[in-house]
C-alpha atoms as one frame of an Amber mdcrd trajectory, in Angstrom:
protein
   0.000   0.000   0.000   2.803   2.389   0.962   4.592   1.600  -2.277   1.453
   2.419  -4.235   1.085   5.787  -2.465   4.753   6.583  -3.174   4.268   5.843
  -6.869   1.159   8.040  -6.943   3.218  10.823  -5.348   5.872  10.593  -8.051
   3.195  10.493 -10.761   1.626  13.638  -9.315   5.023  15.373  -9.224   5.596
  14.304 -12.809   2.264  15.833 -13.851   3.131  19.083 -12.049   6.504  19.229
 -13.791   4.914  18.570 -17.181   2.485  21.439 -16.680   5.324  23.793 -15.763
   7.373  22.709 -18.775   4.398  23.147 -21.101   4.345  26.792 -20.013   8.154
  27.177 -20.134  10.277  24.351 -21.593  13.425  26.014 -20.153  12.193  26.099
 -16.544  15.226  24.741 -14.696  13.350  23.833 -11.530  10.697  21.981 -13.532
  13.367  20.080 -15.492  14.992  18.933 -12.239  11.593  18.066 -10.772  10.721
  15.950 -13.797  14.086  14.204 -13.516  13.400  13.471  -9.843   9.933  12.104
 -10.628  11.214   9.835 -13.392  14.018   8.490 -11.196  11.444   7.849  -8.467
   9.351   5.915 -10.970  12.331   3.739 -11.850  13.518   5.317 -15.106  17.008
   6.601 -14.232  18.090   7.107 -17.844  15.096   9.309 -18.629  15.628  11.202
 -15.375  19.263  11.833 -16.226  18.254  13.317 -19.579  16.189  15.999 -17.797
  18.968  16.654 -15.286  21.339  17.149 -18.228  18.891  19.519 -19.900  18.734
  21.589 -16.717  22.522  21.743 -16.465  22.853  22.849 -20.090  20.229  25.531
 -19.558  21.937  26.764 -16.390  25.104  27.470 -18.390  23.259  30.391 -20.019
  22.136  31.929 -16.714  24.499  34.528 -15.222  23.233  34.633 -11.616  21.565
  31.545 -10.236  19.620  31.686  -6.967  21.619  29.859  -4.279  18.913  27.234
  -3.687  18.714  26.475  -7.426  22.523  26.150  -7.593  22.290  23.538  -4.826
  19.646  21.627  -6.784  21.771  21.705  -9.915  24.765  20.306  -8.033  22.533
  17.537  -6.727  21.366  16.804 -10.279  24.963  16.678 -11.489  25.905  14.245
  -8.720  22.898  12.087  -9.604  24.035  11.967 -13.242  27.518  10.894 -12.205
  26.165   8.186  -9.900  23.794   6.925 -12.565  26.622   6.926 -15.113  28.871
   4.901 -12.829  26.135   2.327 -12.215  25.426   2.096 -15.921  29.117   1.614
 -16.782  29.412  -1.126 -14.167  26.316  -2.828 -15.568  27.586  -2.527 -19.137
  31.033  -3.848 -18.190  29.497  -6.895 -16.523  27.237  -7.609 -19.509  30.102
  -7.330 -21.995  32.352  -9.506 -19.842  29.720 -12.231 -19.920  29.754 -11.880
 -23.719  33.505 -12.455 -23.814  34.825  -8.881 -23.934  38.247  -8.309 -22.355
  39.773  -4.834 -22.687  43.281  -6.329 -22.671  42.723  -8.706 -25.583  39.552
  -7.692 -27.442  39.262  -5.258 -30.348  41.146  -2.011 -29.662  38.609  -0.187
 -31.813  35.711  -1.459 -29.753  37.512  -0.606 -26.490  38.021   2.942 -27.728
  34.343   3.185 -28.685  33.412   2.385 -25.081  35.819   5.003 -23.735  34.419
   7.601 -26.122  30.829   6.760 -25.212  31.629   7.026 -21.503  33.555  10.277
 -21.906  36.789   8.746 -20.617  38.577   9.711 -23.827  38.040  12.276 -26.561
  38.002  11.673 -30.294  41.134  12.768 -32.145  41.027  13.133 -35.928  43.575
  13.806 -38.642  44.102  17.560 -38.929  46.887  18.053 -41.484  48.153  21.595
 -41.799  48.780  21.327 -45.540  47.239  18.392 -47.416  44.543  15.776 -46.760
  43.923  12.648 -48.839  40.350  11.661 -47.903  39.344   8.191 -46.812  42.479
   7.076 -44.986  41.991   5.280 -41.651  42.059   7.387 -38.481  44.770   5.418
 -36.625  47.034   6.952 -33.984  49.833   4.339 -33.845  50.049   2.127 -36.925
  49.642  -1.625 -36.184  52.991  -3.395 -36.409  51.572  -6.195 -38.526  51.096
  -3.693 -41.377  54.808  -2.756 -41.283  56.739  -5.936 -42.167  60.048  -4.063
 -42.482  60.080  -2.686 -38.918  61.760  -5.655 -37.224  64.753  -5.416 -39.568
  65.199  -1.749 -38.627  65.061  -2.666 -34.928  67.682  -5.369 -35.487  70.120
  -2.645 -36.579  69.706  -0.595 -33.374  73.191  -1.293 -32.012  74.915  -0.280
 -35.282  72.790   2.857 -35.596  73.486   3.861 -32.007  77.242   3.458 -32.576
  77.051   5.929 -35.472  74.919   8.274 -33.382  77.376   8.271 -30.473  80.169
   9.430 -32.770  77.998  12.375 -33.825  76.958  13.206 -30.247  80.644  13.680
 -29.473  80.373  16.798 -31.691  77.329  18.549 -30.148  77.555  21.548 -32.464
  76.404  19.319 -35.328  72.885  19.382 -33.844  70.728  22.405 -34.717  67.335
  23.492 -33.326  64.673  21.446 -35.079  62.446  24.495 -35.637  64.411  27.224
 -37.391  62.729  30.450 -38.587  62.418  31.175 -42.313  62.962  34.662 -43.626
  60.537  34.106 -46.544  57.563  32.947 -44.446  55.736  34.181 -41.325  56.930
  32.399 -38.198  53.894  32.418 -35.951  53.185  28.784 -35.067  56.338  27.512
 -33.380  54.853  27.456 -29.831  58.115  28.558 -28.286  60.206  25.997 -30.172
  61.725  28.288 -32.826  65.515  28.373 -32.436  65.076  26.382 -29.216  67.946
  23.952 -28.730  65.871  21.906 -26.278  64.629  20.070 -29.393  67.452  19.652
 -31.879  68.194  17.535 -34.917  70.927  16.256 -37.163  69.723  15.368 -40.671
  71.021  12.607 -42.938  68.259  13.467 -45.419  66.260  16.684 -45.263  63.228
  17.688 -47.364  63.895  14.909 -49.871  67.597  15.644 -50.300  70.554  13.711
 -48.928  72.904  15.649 -46.659  76.166  14.170 -47.995  78.525  14.998 -45.128
  76.298  13.433 -42.483  75.079  10.560 -44.688  78.672   9.463 -45.292  79.173
   9.147 -41.561  76.131   6.888 -41.089  76.323   4.106 -43.703  74.847   1.440
 -41.412  71.893   3.653 -40.575  71.048   4.231 -44.225  71.643   0.562 -44.996
  69.083  -0.372 -42.332  66.530   1.844 -44.091  67.214   0.488 -47.573  64.173
  -1.809 -47.470  61.821   0.768 -45.974  59.074   2.399 -48.141  60.324   5.930
 -47.513  57.863   8.647 -48.461  59.476  10.144 -51.561  58.289  13.472 -52.915
  61.126  15.362 -54.654  62.104  18.483 -52.761  59.816  17.575 -49.851  60.460
  14.207 -48.297  61.862  11.889 -46.973  63.641  13.284 -43.968  65.949  11.030
 -41.954  67.347  12.506 -38.764  68.544  12.018 -35.246  66.267  13.964 -32.921
  67.455  15.000 -29.461  65.159  16.185 -26.670  66.993  17.590 -23.677  66.336
  16.472 -20.114  63.249  18.230 -18.729  62.151  19.512 -22.151  58.747  19.255
 -23.803  57.513  19.460 -27.374  54.061  21.103 -27.258  50.994  19.505 -28.831
  50.862  20.054 -32.591  49.788  18.532 -35.942  51.807  17.475 -38.972  51.470
  18.546 -42.588  50.114  15.658 -44.686  48.093  12.567 -43.761  49.559  10.223
 -46.404  52.691   9.315 -44.473  53.677   7.833 -41.132  56.424   9.193 -38.929
  58.663   6.447 -37.527  60.685   6.535 -34.315  63.517   4.196 -33.421  64.591
   5.034 -29.843  68.368   4.901 -29.398  68.875   6.692 -26.068  65.588   6.564
 -24.177  65.855   7.054 -20.405  62.798   6.149 -18.294  60.452   9.105 -18.062
  60.726  10.083 -21.720  57.330   9.589 -23.305  55.159  10.426 -26.276  51.422
  11.002 -26.778  49.453  10.611 -29.990  45.762  11.382 -29.473  44.672   9.313
 -26.463  47.640   6.924 -26.547  50.654   7.665 -24.306  53.776   5.490 -24.621
  57.308   5.534 -23.244  60.182   5.281 -25.676  62.149   2.072 -25.163  65.538
   1.618 -26.753  65.339  -0.589 -29.827  61.518  -0.670 -29.934  60.250   1.241
 -32.984  56.790   2.579 -33.773  55.061   4.502 -36.547  52.312   7.078 -36.034
  50.092   9.534 -37.891  51.505  12.971 -37.083  48.397  14.774 -38.378  46.697
  13.578 -35.173  47.578  15.822 -32.227  50.812  14.662 -30.596  53.354  15.870
 -28.059  56.530  14.721 -26.333  57.995  15.103 -22.852  61.331  14.131 -21.345
  60.936  14.066 -17.564  64.108  12.037 -17.141  67.447  13.442 -16.095  69.099
  12.633 -19.435  68.779  13.676 -23.054  66.578  11.445 -25.213  67.707  10.747
 -28.795  65.822   8.827 -31.470  66.079   8.117 -35.194  63.160   9.596 -37.153
  62.142   8.854 -40.751  58.898   9.031 -42.722  57.231   6.324 -44.830  54.165
   6.083 -47.030  51.017   4.849 -45.345  50.315   1.321 -46.595  46.842   2.358
 -47.798  48.200   4.962 -50.265  48.333   3.379 -53.707  51.181   3.615 -56.181
  49.047   5.801 -58.456  48.259   8.170 -55.575  51.927   8.399 -54.618  52.885
   9.358 -58.167  50.062  11.894 -58.449  50.995  13.504 -55.142  54.598  13.814
 -56.240  53.469  15.468 -59.470  51.148  17.788 -57.558  53.852  18.989 -55.159
  56.306  19.368 -58.034  53.768  21.641 -59.719  53.225  23.578 -56.479  56.958
  24.084 -56.008  57.316  25.161 -59.636  54.818  27.983 -59.121  56.657  31.052
 -57.848  59.918  31.103 -55.984  60.778  28.955 -53.010  58.274  27.277 -50.781
  60.004  23.980 -50.140  60.289  23.254 -46.432  58.532  20.551 -44.521  60.012
  18.515 -41.763  58.669  15.806 -39.490
């Protein structure tokens, strides 16, 4: 009997809220009241939708009465509690269906994180050129890069060549260097900053003979790699040094048709890299490839400099015809007017 009276009370409160909302659909108190009534009647998801509507509406109100602010905080807490219960329920249901976040589809795991608001969606945002239809992948799956293990096998030889160059620190130059023929407004404090420096074996599609001669084993290790070749633009092959305590701010690359590859050579613990939602520590001899048109950043919280080999390759999905057409396109662009060639990785 008492349960019946309680239900009747919630139904009456629901009717009152509906009348108030018919007169003013943006009535914050009525939205919260309807949410309360629906929760009381056992429909938490519907109740949460009205709590959310009230919270969105409150964002447009400059001065909220103190008692209404208290009610809104209560509604927000109710949403969070309901969300936690729902996620626990969903996790249990999926586990019974065989889902395991450690071994199941990475794509599906990310979809759950996005739905729950635990992660945000990162997309390709190239600063210069976009080829539509390519997969939105942060770190490229190793199984699509059959040549990577051979590069890793050469780590010791490559590091030996690097160490000889590190003995001459003046060979390294700031990675971001200003150009007199272009505005320099997007360097985020990195222009002429030696915290992030580089030594190029190839730069903007052209071999740097003096340095290349000193690193024959490095170039030999890359002989079987599908380097991204666009005359006057790419590939670039370089040793990249990030000083102890330094950071490279979040940024986006230029074109979405290539992958940037890292082979860590000197990688002290605490040096790490983020692409989109995925944060990884560099580990000496363990290479990866990533899409640099997705937001990425680097940090070296160790007490030592971090140095890696960087090179760029074609994405496997880009066809031979598309590669040739892109090369022709950029050749035409560079032939129009003076200058303009300068990319980087």
